[in-house]
mmCIF file as Biopython writes it, N, C-alpha, C and O atoms, coordinates in Angstrom:
data_model
#
loop_
_atom_site.group_PDB
_atom_site.id
_atom_site.type_symbol
_atom_site.label_atom_id
_atom_site.label_alt_id
_atom_site.label_comp_id
_atom_site.label_asym_id
_atom_site.label_entity_id
_atom_site.label_seq_id
_atom_site.pdbx_PDB_ins_code
_atom_site.Cartn_x
_atom_site.Cartn_y
_atom_site.Cartn_z
_atom_site.occupancy
_atom_site.B_iso_or_equiv
_atom_site.auth_seq_id
_atom_site.auth_asym_id
_atom_site.pdbx_PDB_model_num
ATOM 1   N N  . MET A ? 1  ? -15.963 -90.359  64.484 1.0 0.0 1  A 1 
ATOM 2   C CA . MET A ? 1  ? -17.234 -89.836  64.198 1.0 0.0 1  A 1 
ATOM 3   C C  . MET A ? 1  ? -16.986 -88.550  63.327 1.0 0.0 1  A 1 
ATOM 4   O O  . MET A ? 1  ? -16.093 -87.738  63.567 1.0 0.0 1  A 1 
ATOM 5   N N  . HIS A ? 2  ? -17.915 -88.459  62.250 1.0 0.0 2  A 1 
ATOM 6   C CA . HIS A ? 2  ? -17.736 -87.276  61.314 1.0 0.0 2  A 1 
ATOM 7   C C  . HIS A ? 2  ? -19.033 -86.208  61.531 1.0 0.0 2  A 1 
ATOM 8   O O  . HIS A ? 2  ? -20.184 -86.644  61.550 1.0 0.0 2  A 1 
ATOM 9   N N  . TYR A ? 3  ? -18.773 -84.952  61.671 1.0 0.0 3  A 1 
ATOM 10  C CA . TYR A ? 3  ? -19.850 -84.128  61.721 1.0 0.0 3  A 1 
ATOM 11  C C  . TYR A ? 3  ? -19.837 -83.244  60.298 1.0 0.0 3  A 1 
ATOM 12  O O  . TYR A ? 3  ? -18.906 -82.477  60.056 1.0 0.0 3  A 1 
ATOM 13  N N  . SER A ? 4  ? -20.773 -83.398  59.537 1.0 0.0 4  A 1 
ATOM 14  C CA . SER A ? 4  ? -20.885 -82.707  58.342 1.0 0.0 4  A 1 
ATOM 15  C C  . SER A ? 4  ? -22.249 -82.474  57.958 1.0 0.0 4  A 1 
ATOM 16  O O  . SER A ? 4  ? -23.105 -83.278  58.327 1.0 0.0 4  A 1 
ATOM 17  N N  . ILE A ? 5  ? -22.574 -81.437  57.238 1.0 0.0 5  A 1 
ATOM 18  C CA . ILE A ? 5  ? -23.825 -81.130  56.648 1.0 0.0 5  A 1 
ATOM 19  C C  . ILE A ? 5  ? -23.997 -81.826  55.257 1.0 0.0 5  A 1 
ATOM 20  O O  . ILE A ? 5  ? -25.102 -81.812  54.716 1.0 0.0 5  A 1 
ATOM 21  N N  . LEU A ? 6  ? -22.908 -82.443  54.662 1.0 0.0 6  A 1 
ATOM 22  C CA . LEU A ? 6  ? -23.128 -83.268  53.596 1.0 0.0 6  A 1 
ATOM 23  C C  . LEU A ? 6  ? -23.042 -84.664  53.976 1.0 0.0 6  A 1 
ATOM 24  O O  . LEU A ? 6  ? -22.391 -85.045  54.948 1.0 0.0 6  A 1 
ATOM 25  N N  . PRO A ? 7  ? -23.776 -85.511  53.118 1.0 0.0 7  A 1 
ATOM 26  C CA . PRO A ? 7  ? -23.812 -87.071  53.415 1.0 0.0 7  A 1 
ATOM 27  C C  . PRO A ? 7  ? -22.392 -87.627  53.006 1.0 0.0 7  A 1 
ATOM 28  O O  . PRO A ? 7  ? -21.778 -87.285  51.995 1.0 0.0 7  A 1 
ATOM 29  N N  . ILE A ? 8  ? -21.981 -88.509  53.918 1.0 0.0 8  A 1 
ATOM 30  C CA . ILE A ? 8  ? -20.620 -89.144  53.601 1.0 0.0 8  A 1 
ATOM 31  C C  . ILE A ? 8  ? -20.907 -90.475  52.820 1.0 0.0 8  A 1 
ATOM 32  O O  . ILE A ? 8  ? -21.518 -91.411  53.335 1.0 0.0 8  A 1 
ATOM 33  N N  . ASN A ? 9  ? -20.434 -90.487  51.573 1.0 0.0 9  A 1 
ATOM 34  C CA . ASN A ? 9  ? -20.560 -91.616  50.680 1.0 0.0 9  A 1 
ATOM 35  C C  . ASN A ? 9  ? -19.238 -92.219  50.512 1.0 0.0 9  A 1 
ATOM 36  O O  . ASN A ? 9  ? -18.315 -91.596  49.987 1.0 0.0 9  A 1 
ATOM 37  N N  . ILE A ? 10 ? -19.122 -93.437  50.951 1.0 0.0 10 A 1 
ATOM 38  C CA . ILE A ? 10 ? -17.872 -94.285  50.816 1.0 0.0 10 A 1 
ATOM 39  C C  . ILE A ? 10 ? -18.230 -95.236  49.730 1.0 0.0 10 A 1 
ATOM 40  O O  . ILE A ? 10 ? -19.213 -95.972  49.817 1.0 0.0 10 A 1 
ATOM 41  N N  . GLU A ? 11 ? -17.484 -95.219  48.780 1.0 0.0 11 A 1 
ATOM 42  C CA . GLU A ? 11 ? -17.624 -96.148  47.536 1.0 0.0 11 A 1 
ATOM 43  C C  . GLU A ? 11 ? -16.885 -97.563  47.986 1.0 0.0 11 A 1 
ATOM 44  O O  . GLU A ? 11 ? -15.681 -97.615  48.236 1.0 0.0 11 A 1 
ATOM 45  N N  . GLU A ? 12 ? -17.647 -98.534  48.044 1.0 0.0 12 A 1 
ATOM 46  C CA . GLU A ? 12 ? -17.037 -99.895  48.344 1.0 0.0 12 A 1 
ATOM 47  C C  . GLU A ? 12 ? -17.080 -100.739 46.964 1.0 0.0 12 A 1 
ATOM 48  O O  . GLU A ? 12 ? -18.057 -100.748 46.215 1.0 0.0 12 A 1 
ATOM 49  N N  . ALA A ? 13 ? -16.012 -101.365 46.765 1.0 0.0 13 A 1 
ATOM 50  C CA . ALA A ? 13 ? -15.883 -102.249 45.655 1.0 0.0 13 A 1 
ATOM 51  C C  . ALA A ? 13 ? -16.729 -103.472 45.910 1.0 0.0 13 A 1 
ATOM 52  O O  . ALA A ? 13 ? -16.789 -103.978 47.030 1.0 0.0 13 A 1 
ATOM 53  N N  . GLU A ? 14 ? -17.400 -103.958 44.837 1.0 0.0 14 A 1 
ATOM 54  C CA . GLU A ? 14 ? -18.153 -105.153 44.841 1.0 0.0 14 A 1 
ATOM 55  C C  . GLU A ? 14 ? -17.164 -106.371 44.881 1.0 0.0 14 A 1 
ATOM 56  O O  . GLU A ? 14 ? -16.204 -106.387 44.110 1.0 0.0 14 A 1 
ATOM 57  N N  . PRO A ? 15 ? -17.360 -107.270 45.666 1.0 0.0 15 A 1 
ATOM 58  C CA . PRO A ? 15 ? -16.496 -108.511 45.657 1.0 0.0 15 A 1 
ATOM 59  C C  . PRO A ? 15 ? -16.615 -109.195 44.469 1.0 0.0 15 A 1 
ATOM 60  O O  . PRO A ? 15 ? -17.707 -109.157 43.903 1.0 0.0 15 A 1 
ATOM 61  N N  . LYS A ? 16 ? -15.577 -109.900 43.912 1.0 0.0 16 A 1 
ATOM 62  C CA . LYS A ? 16 ? -15.618 -110.639 42.670 1.0 0.0 16 A 1 
ATOM 63  C C  . LYS A ? 16 ? -15.459 -112.114 43.115 1.0 0.0 16 A 1 
ATOM 64  O O  . LYS A ? 16 ? -14.390 -112.524 43.569 1.0 0.0 16 A 1 
ATOM 65  N N  . TYR A ? 17 ? -16.530 -112.884 42.976 1.0 0.0 17 A 1 
ATOM 66  C CA . TYR A ? 17 ? -16.584 -114.349 43.291 1.0 0.0 17 A 1 
ATOM 67  C C  . TYR A ? 17 ? -16.263 -115.105 42.006 1.0 0.0 17 A 1 
ATOM 68  O O  . TYR A ? 17 ? -16.618 -114.674 40.909 1.0 0.0 17 A 1 
ATOM 69  N N  . VAL A ? 18 ? -15.616 -116.192 42.155 1.0 0.0 18 A 1 
ATOM 70  C CA . VAL A ? 18 ? -15.333 -117.162 41.155 1.0 0.0 18 A 1 
ATOM 71  C C  . VAL A ? 18 ? -15.460 -118.651 41.637 1.0 0.0 18 A 1 
ATOM 72  O O  . VAL A ? 18 ? -15.069 -119.045 42.735 1.0 0.0 18 A 1 
ATOM 73  N N  . GLU A ? 19 ? -15.972 -119.317 40.813 1.0 0.0 19 A 1 
ATOM 74  C CA . GLU A ? 19 ? -16.117 -120.923 41.215 1.0 0.0 19 A 1 
ATOM 75  C C  . GLU A ? 19 ? -15.005 -121.572 40.598 1.0 0.0 19 A 1 
ATOM 76  O O  . GLU A ? 19 ? -14.796 -121.388 39.399 1.0 0.0 19 A 1 
ATOM 77  N N  . MET A ? 20 ? -14.246 -122.334 41.302 1.0 0.0 20 A 1 
ATOM 78  C CA . MET A ? 20 ? -13.080 -123.107 40.753 1.0 0.0 20 A 1 
ATOM 79  C C  . MET A ? 20 ? -12.930 -124.410 41.473 1.0 0.0 20 A 1 
ATOM 80  O O  . MET A ? 20 ? -13.580 -124.714 42.473 1.0 0.0 20 A 1 
ATOM 81  N N  . GLU A ? 21 ? -11.926 -125.242 40.828 1.0 0.0 21 A 1 
ATOM 82  C CA . GLU A ? 21 ? -11.617 -126.517 41.511 1.0 0.0 21 A 1 
ATOM 83  C C  . GLU A ? 21 ? -10.303 -126.398 42.196 1.0 0.0 21 A 1 
ATOM 84  O O  . GLU A ? 21 ? -9.331  -126.024 41.540 1.0 0.0 21 A 1 
ATOM 85  N N  . TYR A ? 22 ? -10.184 -126.694 43.506 1.0 0.0 22 A 1 
ATOM 86  C CA . TYR A ? 22 ? -8.937  -126.588 44.200 1.0 0.0 22 A 1 
ATOM 87  C C  . TYR A ? 22 ? -8.787  -127.799 45.032 1.0 0.0 22 A 1 
ATOM 88  O O  . TYR A ? 22 ? -9.653  -128.145 45.834 1.0 0.0 22 A 1 
ATOM 89  N N  . LYS A ? 23 ? -7.619  -128.479 44.827 1.0 0.0 23 A 1 
ATOM 90  C CA . LYS A ? 23 ? -7.312  -129.727 45.380 1.0 0.0 23 A 1 
ATOM 91  C C  . LYS A ? 23 ? -8.329  -130.671 45.153 1.0 0.0 23 A 1 
ATOM 92  O O  . LYS A ? 23 ? -8.647  -131.420 46.077 1.0 0.0 23 A 1 
ATOM 93  N N  . GLY A ? 24 ? -8.973  -130.757 43.892 1.0 0.0 24 A 1 
ATOM 94  C CA . GLY A ? 24 ? -10.089 -131.602 43.600 1.0 0.0 24 A 1 
ATOM 95  C C  . GLY A ? 24 ? -11.435 -131.344 44.124 1.0 0.0 24 A 1 
ATOM 96  O O  . GLY A ? 24 ? -12.370 -132.102 43.870 1.0 0.0 24 A 1 
ATOM 97  N N  . VAL A ? 25 ? -11.554 -130.323 44.829 1.0 0.0 25 A 1 
ATOM 98  C CA . VAL A ? 25 ? -12.989 -129.799 45.450 1.0 0.0 25 A 1 
ATOM 99  C C  . VAL A ? 25 ? -13.425 -128.591 44.667 1.0 0.0 25 A 1 
ATOM 100 O O  . VAL A ? 25 ? -12.643 -127.723 44.279 1.0 0.0 25 A 1 
ATOM 101 N N  . ASN A ? 26 ? -14.663 -128.589 44.468 1.0 0.0 26 A 1 
ATOM 102 C CA . ASN A ? 26 ? -15.253 -127.393 43.839 1.0 0.0 26 A 1 
ATOM 103 C C  . ASN A ? 26 ? -15.552 -126.360 45.050 1.0 0.0 26 A 1 
ATOM 104 O O  . ASN A ? 26 ? -16.183 -126.667 46.060 1.0 0.0 26 A 1 
ATOM 105 N N  . ILE A ? 27 ? -15.052 -125.214 44.812 1.0 0.0 27 A 1 
ATOM 106 C CA . ILE A ? 27 ? -15.206 -124.093 45.874 1.0 0.0 27 A 1 
ATOM 107 C C  . ILE A ? 27 ? -15.636 -122.831 45.173 1.0 0.0 27 A 1 
ATOM 108 O O  . ILE A ? 27 ? -15.545 -122.638 43.960 1.0 0.0 27 A 1 
ATOM 109 N N  . VAL A ? 28 ? -16.131 -121.966 46.096 1.0 0.0 28 A 1 
ATOM 110 C CA . VAL A ? 28 ? -16.327 -120.462 45.501 1.0 0.0 28 A 1 
ATOM 111 C C  . VAL A ? 28 ? -15.360 -119.649 46.278 1.0 0.0 28 A 1 
ATOM 112 O O  . VAL A ? 28 ? -15.260 -119.732 47.502 1.0 0.0 28 A 1 
ATOM 113 N N  . ALA A ? 29 ? -14.610 -118.816 45.489 1.0 0.0 29 A 1 
ATOM 114 C CA . ALA A ? 29 ? -13.627 -118.051 46.096 1.0 0.0 29 A 1 
ATOM 115 C C  . ALA A ? 29 ? -13.826 -116.591 45.774 1.0 0.0 29 A 1 
ATOM 116 O O  . ALA A ? 29 ? -14.423 -116.208 44.767 1.0 0.0 29 A 1 
ATOM 117 N N  . VAL A ? 30 ? -13.295 -115.797 46.682 1.0 0.0 30 A 1 
ATOM 118 C CA . VAL A ? 30 ? -13.440 -114.288 46.382 1.0 0.0 30 A 1 
ATOM 119 C C  . VAL A ? 30 ? -11.963 -113.825 46.118 1.0 0.0 30 A 1 
ATOM 120 O O  . VAL A ? 30 ? -11.015 -114.322 46.728 1.0 0.0 30 A 1 
ATOM 121 N N  . MET A ? 31 ? -11.818 -112.774 45.105 1.0 0.0 31 A 1 
ATOM 122 C CA . MET A ? 31 ? -10.628 -112.211 44.807 1.0 0.0 31 A 1 
ATOM 123 C C  . MET A ? 31 ? -10.330 -111.008 45.863 1.0 0.0 31 A 1 
ATOM 124 O O  . MET A ? 31 ? -11.153 -110.118 46.073 1.0 0.0 31 A 1 
ATOM 125 N N  . THR A ? 32 ? -9.077  -111.079 46.495 1.0 0.0 32 A 1 
ATOM 126 C CA . THR A ? 32 ? -8.688  -110.083 47.397 1.0 0.0 32 A 1 
ATOM 127 C C  . THR A ? 32 ? -7.336  -109.527 46.813 1.0 0.0 32 A 1 
ATOM 128 O O  . THR A ? 32 ? -6.846  -109.954 45.768 1.0 0.0 32 A 1 
ATOM 129 N N  . GLU A ? 33 ? -6.770  -108.517 47.600 1.0 0.0 33 A 1 
ATOM 130 C CA . GLU A ? 33 ? -5.404  -108.089 47.151 1.0 0.0 33 A 1 
ATOM 131 C C  . GLU A ? 33 ? -4.310  -109.083 47.340 1.0 0.0 33 A 1 
ATOM 132 O O  . GLU A ? 33 ? -3.240  -109.006 46.738 1.0 0.0 33 A 1 
ATOM 133 N N  . ASN A ? 34 ? -4.651  -110.141 48.310 1.0 0.0 34 A 1 
ATOM 134 C CA . ASN A ? 34 ? -3.613  -110.976 48.542 1.0 0.0 34 A 1 
ATOM 135 C C  . ASN A ? 34 ? -3.696  -112.409 47.671 1.0 0.0 34 A 1 
ATOM 136 O O  . ASN A ? 34 ? -2.900  -113.338 47.807 1.0 0.0 34 A 1 
ATOM 137 N N  . GLY A ? 35 ? -4.771  -112.382 46.800 1.0 0.0 35 A 1 
ATOM 138 C CA . GLY A ? 35 ? -5.080  -113.498 45.957 1.0 0.0 35 A 1 
ATOM 139 C C  . GLY A ? 35 ? -6.450  -113.970 46.287 1.0 0.0 35 A 1 
ATOM 140 O O  . GLY A ? 35 ? -7.253  -113.268 46.901 1.0 0.0 35 A 1 
ATOM 141 N N  . TYR A ? 36 ? -6.723  -115.272 45.833 1.0 0.0 36 A 1 
ATOM 142 C CA . TYR A ? 36 ? -8.026  -115.780 46.084 1.0 0.0 36 A 1 
ATOM 143 C C  . TYR A ? 36 ? -8.191  -116.324 47.522 1.0 0.0 36 A 1 
ATOM 144 O O  . TYR A ? 36 ? -7.260  -116.890 48.095 1.0 0.0 36 A 1 
ATOM 145 N N  . GLN A ? 37 ? -9.359  -116.144 48.064 1.0 0.0 37 A 1 
ATOM 146 C CA . GLN A ? 37 ? -9.662  -116.690 49.425 1.0 0.0 37 A 1 
ATOM 147 C C  . GLN A ? 37 ? -10.967 -117.588 49.399 1.0 0.0 37 A 1 
ATOM 148 O O  . GLN A ? 37 ? -11.918 -117.251 48.693 1.0 0.0 37 A 1 
ATOM 149 N N  . ILE A ? 38 ? -11.002 -118.662 50.125 1.0 0.0 38 A 1 
ATOM 150 C CA . ILE A ? 38 ? -12.111 -119.525 49.970 1.0 0.0 38 A 1 
ATOM 151 C C  . ILE A ? 38 ? -13.199 -118.859 50.742 1.0 0.0 38 A 1 
ATOM 152 O O  . ILE A ? 38 ? -13.028 -118.372 51.859 1.0 0.0 38 A 1 
ATOM 153 N N  . GLU A ? 39 ? -14.422 -118.862 50.034 1.0 0.0 39 A 1 
ATOM 154 C CA . GLU A ? 39 ? -15.575 -118.314 50.498 1.0 0.0 39 A 1 
ATOM 155 C C  . GLU A ? 39 ? -16.625 -119.447 50.978 1.0 0.0 39 A 1 
ATOM 156 O O  . GLU A ? 39 ? -17.326 -119.333 51.983 1.0 0.0 39 A 1 
ATOM 157 N N  . ARG A ? 40 ? -16.624 -120.422 50.211 1.0 0.0 40 A 1 
ATOM 158 C CA . ARG A ? 40 ? -17.505 -121.616 50.419 1.0 0.0 40 A 1 
ATOM 159 C C  . ARG A ? 40 ? -17.183 -122.928 49.676 1.0 0.0 40 A 1 
ATOM 160 O O  . ARG A ? 40 ? -16.683 -122.864 48.553 1.0 0.0 40 A 1 
ATOM 161 N N  . LEU A ? 41 ? -17.451 -124.124 50.260 1.0 0.0 41 A 1 
ATOM 162 C CA . LEU A ? 41 ? -17.163 -125.411 49.645 1.0 0.0 41 A 1 
ATOM 163 C C  . LEU A ? 41 ? -18.417 -125.810 49.114 1.0 0.0 41 A 1 
ATOM 164 O O  . LEU A ? 41 ? -19.457 -125.604 49.740 1.0 0.0 41 A 1 
ATOM 165 N N  . ASN A ? 42 ? -18.388 -126.475 47.788 1.0 0.0 42 A 1 
ATOM 166 C CA . ASN A ? 42 ? -19.457 -127.078 47.271 1.0 0.0 42 A 1 
ATOM 167 C C  . ASN A ? 42 ? -19.078 -128.652 47.137 1.0 0.0 42 A 1 
ATOM 168 O O  . ASN A ? 42 ? -18.687 -129.127 46.071 1.0 0.0 42 A 1 
ATOM 169 N N  . SER A ? 43 ? -19.222 -129.359 48.243 1.0 0.0 43 A 1 
ATOM 170 C CA . SER A ? 43 ? -18.781 -130.828 48.299 1.0 0.0 43 A 1 
ATOM 171 C C  . SER A ? 43 ? -19.890 -131.596 49.103 1.0 0.0 43 A 1 
ATOM 172 O O  . SER A ? 43 ? -20.518 -131.039 50.003 1.0 0.0 43 A 1 
ATOM 173 N N  . ALA A ? 44 ? -20.075 -132.747 48.781 1.0 0.0 44 A 1 
ATOM 174 C CA . ALA A ? 44 ? -20.996 -133.702 49.427 1.0 0.0 44 A 1 
ATOM 175 C C  . ALA A ? 44 ? -20.169 -134.538 50.344 1.0 0.0 44 A 1 
ATOM 176 O O  . ALA A ? 44 ? -20.734 -135.214 51.203 1.0 0.0 44 A 1 
ATOM 177 N N  . ASP A ? 45 ? -18.774 -134.539 50.215 1.0 0.0 45 A 1 
ATOM 178 C CA . ASP A ? 45 ? -17.783 -135.261 51.024 1.0 0.0 45 A 1 
ATOM 179 C C  . ASP A ? 45 ? -17.626 -134.626 52.320 1.0 0.0 45 A 1 
ATOM 180 O O  . ASP A ? 45 ? -17.240 -133.457 52.314 1.0 0.0 45 A 1 
ATOM 181 N N  . TYR A ? 46 ? -17.864 -135.208 53.452 1.0 0.0 46 A 1 
ATOM 182 C CA . TYR A ? 46 ? -17.774 -134.581 54.768 1.0 0.0 46 A 1 
ATOM 183 C C  . TYR A ? 46 ? -16.346 -134.347 55.066 1.0 0.0 46 A 1 
ATOM 184 O O  . TYR A ? 46 ? -16.011 -133.387 55.760 1.0 0.0 46 A 1 
ATOM 185 N N  . THR A ? 47 ? -15.504 -135.164 54.583 1.0 0.0 47 A 1 
ATOM 186 C CA . THR A ? 47 ? -14.095 -135.056 54.915 1.0 0.0 47 A 1 
ATOM 187 C C  . THR A ? 47 ? -13.429 -133.754 54.448 1.0 0.0 47 A 1 
ATOM 188 O O  . THR A ? 47 ? -12.483 -133.247 55.051 1.0 0.0 47 A 1 
ATOM 189 N N  . ASN A ? 48 ? -13.943 -133.278 53.409 1.0 0.0 48 A 1 
ATOM 190 C CA . ASN A ? 48 ? -13.429 -132.030 52.772 1.0 0.0 48 A 1 
ATOM 191 C C  . ASN A ? 48 ? -13.689 -130.881 53.860 1.0 0.0 48 A 1 
ATOM 192 O O  . ASN A ? 48 ? -12.875 -129.977 54.047 1.0 0.0 48 A 1 
ATOM 193 N N  . PHE A ? 49 ? -14.881 -130.995 54.551 1.0 0.0 49 A 1 
ATOM 194 C CA . PHE A ? 49 ? -15.235 -129.895 55.519 1.0 0.0 49 A 1 
ATOM 195 C C  . PHE A ? 49 ? -14.230 -130.040 56.766 1.0 0.0 49 A 1 
ATOM 196 O O  . PHE A ? 49 ? -14.024 -129.061 57.483 1.0 0.0 49 A 1 
ATOM 197 N N  . MET A ? 50 ? -13.637 -131.216 57.003 1.0 0.0 50 A 1 
ATOM 198 C CA . MET A ? 50 ? -12.783 -131.267 58.116 1.0 0.0 50 A 1 
ATOM 199 C C  . MET A ? 50 ? -11.284 -130.970 57.797 1.0 0.0 50 A 1 
ATOM 200 O O  . MET A ? 50 ? -10.442 -130.862 58.688 1.0 0.0 50 A 1 
ATOM 201 N N  . ASP A ? 51 ? -11.007 -130.846 56.475 1.0 0.0 51 A 1 
ATOM 202 C CA . ASP A ? 51 ? -9.660  -130.426 56.105 1.0 0.0 51 A 1 
ATOM 203 C C  . ASP A ? 51 ? -9.352  -128.987 56.334 1.0 0.0 51 A 1 
ATOM 204 O O  . ASP A ? 51 ? -10.047 -128.128 55.791 1.0 0.0 51 A 1 
ATOM 205 N N  . GLU A ? 52 ? -8.297  -128.657 57.147 1.0 0.0 52 A 1 
ATOM 206 C CA . GLU A ? 52 ? -8.128  -127.226 57.630 1.0 0.0 52 A 1 
ATOM 207 C C  . GLU A ? 52 ? -7.531  -126.429 56.368 1.0 0.0 52 A 1 
ATOM 208 O O  . GLU A ? 52 ? -7.653  -125.205 56.335 1.0 0.0 52 A 1 
ATOM 209 N N  . SER A ? 53 ? -6.960  -127.043 55.449 1.0 0.0 53 A 1 
ATOM 210 C CA . SER A ? 53 ? -6.488  -126.240 54.273 1.0 0.0 53 A 1 
ATOM 211 C C  . SER A ? 53 ? -7.670  -125.863 53.383 1.0 0.0 53 A 1 
ATOM 212 O O  . SER A ? 53 ? -7.431  -125.130 52.424 1.0 0.0 53 A 1 
ATOM 213 N N  . LEU A ? 54 ? -8.914  -126.280 53.594 1.0 0.0 54 A 1 
ATOM 214 C CA . LEU A ? 54 ? -10.104 -125.919 52.870 1.0 0.0 54 A 1 
ATOM 215 C C  . LEU A ? 54 ? -11.107 -125.007 53.656 1.0 0.0 54 A 1 
ATOM 216 O O  . LEU A ? 54 ? -12.249 -124.858 53.222 1.0 0.0 54 A 1 
ATOM 217 N N  . MET A ? 55 ? -10.678 -124.380 54.839 1.0 0.0 55 A 1 
ATOM 218 C CA . MET A ? 55 ? -11.467 -123.696 55.596 1.0 0.0 55 A 1 
ATOM 219 C C  . MET A ? 55 ? -11.804 -122.289 55.098 1.0 0.0 55 A 1 
ATOM 220 O O  . MET A ? 55 ? -10.848 -121.644 54.668 1.0 0.0 55 A 1 
ATOM 221 N N  . PRO A ? 56 ? -12.966 -121.731 55.087 1.0 0.0 56 A 1 
ATOM 222 C CA . PRO A ? 56 ? -13.296 -120.434 54.621 1.0 0.0 56 A 1 
ATOM 223 C C  . PRO A ? 56 ? -12.388 -119.442 55.093 1.0 0.0 56 A 1 
ATOM 224 O O  . PRO A ? 56 ? -12.014 -119.406 56.265 1.0 0.0 56 A 1 
ATOM 225 N N  . GLY A ? 57 ? -11.986 -118.554 54.130 1.0 0.0 57 A 1 
ATOM 226 C CA . GLY A ? 57 ? -10.867 -117.511 54.691 1.0 0.0 57 A 1 
ATOM 227 C C  . GLY A ? 57 ? -9.495  -117.825 54.336 1.0 0.0 57 A 1 
ATOM 228 O O  . GLY A ? 57 ? -8.604  -116.975 54.337 1.0 0.0 57 A 1 
ATOM 229 N N  . THR A ? 58 ? -9.322  -119.056 54.029 1.0 0.0 58 A 1 
ATOM 230 C CA . THR A ? 58 ? -7.864  -119.454 53.572 1.0 0.0 58 A 1 
ATOM 231 C C  . THR A ? 58 ? -7.470  -118.990 52.336 1.0 0.0 58 A 1 
ATOM 232 O O  . THR A ? 58 ? -8.188  -119.144 51.348 1.0 0.0 58 A 1 
ATOM 233 N N  . THR A ? 59 ? -6.237  -118.353 52.285 1.0 0.0 59 A 1 
ATOM 234 C CA . THR A ? 59 ? -5.783  -117.865 50.939 1.0 0.0 59 A 1 
ATOM 235 C C  . THR A ? 59 ? -5.108  -119.069 50.191 1.0 0.0 59 A 1 
ATOM 236 O O  . THR A ? 59 ? -4.310  -119.824 50.746 1.0 0.0 59 A 1 
ATOM 237 N N  . LEU A ? 60 ? -5.510  -119.183 48.845 1.0 0.0 60 A 1 
ATOM 238 C CA . LEU A ? 60 ? -5.225  -120.387 48.060 1.0 0.0 60 A 1 
ATOM 239 C C  . LEU A ? 60 ? -3.774  -120.160 47.472 1.0 0.0 60 A 1 
ATOM 240 O O  . LEU A ? 60 ? -3.297  -119.036 47.318 1.0 0.0 60 A 1 
ATOM 241 N N  . GLU A ? 61 ? -3.154  -121.273 47.176 1.0 0.0 61 A 1 
ATOM 242 C CA . GLU A ? 61 ? -1.990  -121.457 46.524 1.0 0.0 61 A 1 
ATOM 243 C C  . GLU A ? 61 ? -2.193  -121.458 45.033 1.0 0.0 61 A 1 
ATOM 244 O O  . GLU A ? 61 ? -2.813  -122.421 44.583 1.0 0.0 61 A 1 
ATOM 245 N N  . ASN A ? 62 ? -1.791  -120.573 44.227 1.0 0.0 62 A 1 
ATOM 246 C CA . ASN A ? 62 ? -2.066  -120.541 42.799 1.0 0.0 62 A 1 
ATOM 247 C C  . ASN A ? 62 ? -1.590  -121.914 42.104 1.0 0.0 62 A 1 
ATOM 248 O O  . ASN A ? 62 ? -2.150  -122.336 41.093 1.0 0.0 62 A 1 
ATOM 249 N N  . SER A ? 63 ? -0.609  -122.522 42.669 1.0 0.0 63 A 1 
ATOM 250 C CA . SER A ? 63 ? -0.099  -123.793 41.849 1.0 0.0 63 A 1 
ATOM 251 C C  . SER A ? 63 ? -1.080  -124.940 42.157 1.0 0.0 63 A 1 
ATOM 252 O O  . SER A ? 63 ? -0.929  -125.996 41.542 1.0 0.0 63 A 1 
ATOM 253 N N  . LEU A ? 64 ? -2.067  -124.820 43.052 1.0 0.0 64 A 1 
ATOM 254 C CA . LEU A ? 64 ? -2.969  -125.953 43.401 1.0 0.0 64 A 1 
ATOM 255 C C  . LEU A ? 64 ? -4.395  -125.671 42.816 1.0 0.0 64 A 1 
ATOM 256 O O  . LEU A ? 64 ? -5.318  -126.470 42.974 1.0 0.0 64 A 1 
ATOM 257 N N  . ILE A ? 65 ? -4.520  -124.555 42.169 1.0 0.0 65 A 1 
ATOM 258 C CA . ILE A ? 65 ? -5.844  -124.292 41.565 1.0 0.0 65 A 1 
ATOM 259 C C  . ILE A ? 65 ? -5.862  -125.093 40.105 1.0 0.0 65 A 1 
ATOM 260 O O  . ILE A ? 65 ? -5.114  -124.815 39.168 1.0 0.0 65 A 1 
ATOM 261 N N  . ASN A ? 66 ? -6.782  -126.053 40.103 1.0 0.0 66 A 1 
ATOM 262 C CA . ASN A ? 66 ? -6.865  -126.951 38.933 1.0 0.0 66 A 1 
ATOM 263 C C  . ASN A ? 66 ? -7.471  -126.244 37.683 1.0 0.0 66 A 1 
ATOM 264 O O  . ASN A ? 66 ? -6.932  -126.287 36.577 1.0 0.0 66 A 1 
ATOM 265 N N  . ARG A ? 67 ? -8.695  -125.558 37.962 1.0 0.0 67 A 1 
ATOM 266 C CA . ARG A ? 67 ? -9.291  -124.945 36.862 1.0 0.0 67 A 1 
ATOM 267 C C  . ARG A ? 67 ? -10.403 -123.948 37.424 1.0 0.0 67 A 1 
ATOM 268 O O  . ARG A ? 67 ? -10.969 -124.126 38.503 1.0 0.0 67 A 1 
ATOM 269 N N  . ILE A ? 68 ? -10.652 -122.862 36.551 1.0 0.0 68 A 1 
ATOM 270 C CA . ILE A ? 68 ? -11.671 -121.901 37.030 1.0 0.0 68 A 1 
ATOM 271 C C  . ILE A ? 68 ? -12.881 -122.281 36.248 1.0 0.0 68 A 1 
ATOM 272 O O  . ILE A ? 68 ? -12.785 -122.335 35.022 1.0 0.0 68 A 1 
ATOM 273 N N  . ILE A ? 69 ? -14.036 -122.554 36.850 1.0 0.0 69 A 1 
ATOM 274 C CA . ILE A ? 69 ? -15.282 -122.877 36.208 1.0 0.0 69 A 1 
ATOM 275 C C  . ILE A ? 69 ? -16.037 -121.521 35.846 1.0 0.0 69 A 1 
ATOM 276 O O  . ILE A ? 69 ? -16.112 -120.578 36.633 1.0 0.0 69 A 1 
ATOM 277 N N  . GLN A ? 70 ? -16.557 -121.526 34.637 1.0 0.0 70 A 1 
ATOM 278 C CA . GLN A ? 70 ? -17.134 -120.265 34.236 1.0 0.0 70 A 1 
ATOM 279 C C  . GLN A ? 70 ? -18.615 -120.415 34.026 1.0 0.0 70 A 1 
ATOM 280 O O  . GLN A ? 70 ? -19.291 -119.447 33.680 1.0 0.0 70 A 1 
#
């Protein structure tokens, strides 16, 4: 807890989201200091949601990123 007469302003960096294809699935990822992490899947195939390697929060392997969609 901070006691101050001045307001405490903490600058937070805005997350950078990118849409890409990973393992043949379109995903939305966020850039972190460790690399890209899965934020959301854009898929109509229910088996992609059951794949543990495509769970949100998973850090991506750069060699498996097919392309970045702009």
